[in-house]
N, C-alpha and C positions, 0 to 999 in steps of 0.2 A: 504494500500500500504506500502511495507517495503522499507527501505533505502538500497541502493546497497552498496557493499563493499567499493567503492570509497568514498561515503558520510560518512560512519562510520569512515574510516581512517582519512578523512579530519576533522571531528568533534573531534576525539581523538587528533589529532595534535594540533588543536586550543586550546583544553582544557589544554594539557601539556604545550604549549607555554605560556598560560595565567598564569601558576603557576610558571614560571621561574623567576629567579632574573633578574634585569635590566642588559642588556649587556652594554659593553663599546661602547657608541654611543653619537653623539651630542644630546643635550636636545630635547626631544619631549614630547608628552603626557604620555609616558611610563617612563619618567625619562631619565637620562644620564648626560653628562657633559656640562658645559657652562664655558666660560672663557673670561676675558677681560684684556686688557693691561692697567694698571693703571699708568704707567710711562715708562721711557726708559728701566728700569731693573726690573720692578715690575708687577706681574700678580695676578689677582683674579681668583680663580678656585672653581667651585662648582660641586659636583656630587650628584645627587638626585636618590636614589634607590626606588624600590617599596617595598611592604610588605614582599617580599620573598628575599630581598637583605640584607645580613648581614652587619652590620656597618663596620666590618673589610674589606669587599669587597669594600664598598663605599670609605673608606679611601685609600685603595690600588689604586683604580681607580683615585681618586683625585691626589694622589702622581704621578701616571703614567702620567696623563695629564700635571702636573707641569713640569715633566721631558721633555715631548714632546715640550712644549712651550719654555723651557730653551734652548734646542738644536736648535729648529727652529729659535730662535732669535740670535744664535751664541754664547751662553754662555756655561759654563762648569758645574757650580755648582749652587745650590739654597738653600736658608735658608727660613724656615717657619717663618714669622714675625707676624702672627696673624691668628685667625680663630677658628673654633670649635674643631679642633684636633691639638695637639702639635706634635713635632718631635718624641717623644717617642712612642706615639700611631701609628703614621705613619710608623715608622721603624718596629714596631711589625706587623702591617698589611702587610708590604712588605715581611716580613719573613713568615707570616702565615695568608693569607687572608681568613681563614675559620671562621665559626661562633664561637663566644665566648659565655660564659654563659649568659651575658647580652643581647645577640642577640636572645635568645630563644623565646622572645615574638614576634609573627609573625604579630603584629598589628601596628607596627611602620613603618614609611617611613624615612629611614636614609638619612640625608643630611649632607654632609661634605662641609664646606666652608673654604678655606684657602687663605691667601695672601702670596706670595713668592717673594723674591728678588733674582735676578740672578747675578752671578759673572763669570768673565773670569780669566784664569790663575791658580794660586795656590789656593788650598782650603782655603777659608777665615776663617773658624773656624771648630772645631771638629763636630759641629752640622750640617754642610753643607752636602747636598746630592749631590753625583756625578750623574748628569743627565744621562749620557750614561750608567752607571752601573745600574741605576733604570730601564731604558728601556730594557737592556739585561736581567736583573733578572726577571722583571715582564712580559715582552712581551709574553713569551710562556704561561703564565697563564691568560692572559687577554681574556675574552670571548666576542667576537664581534658578532654583528648581522649577 
């Protein structure tokens, strides 16, 4: 008995979906983001990708989630105060969330974990990210489920 056209298309769709990078989504078995509020102005953010997710994409998604949390909490800026990626790597990922040479090994599961502190009003330092600008800049490039 041969498979019908619908079965073949369905199987191919599942195969292609299984080879895709982790989309921007809440954490589940396929990866995604998780966040906690660690204080009145502090958030912990994690983005876990699958083996097809470039580290730069995981960094960009963690940065985007940080901006979402900052705006949702009524703040304007945030500073990265700790984690596995620093401000320089995150800024580079925001500019270019495509694979870098160190991302060519398809056997890793990139996880970015950062702690950010949020601020209102004037930019608190040159290293501070403007949350609204991050949302506007990265929003069109975020691949959602």
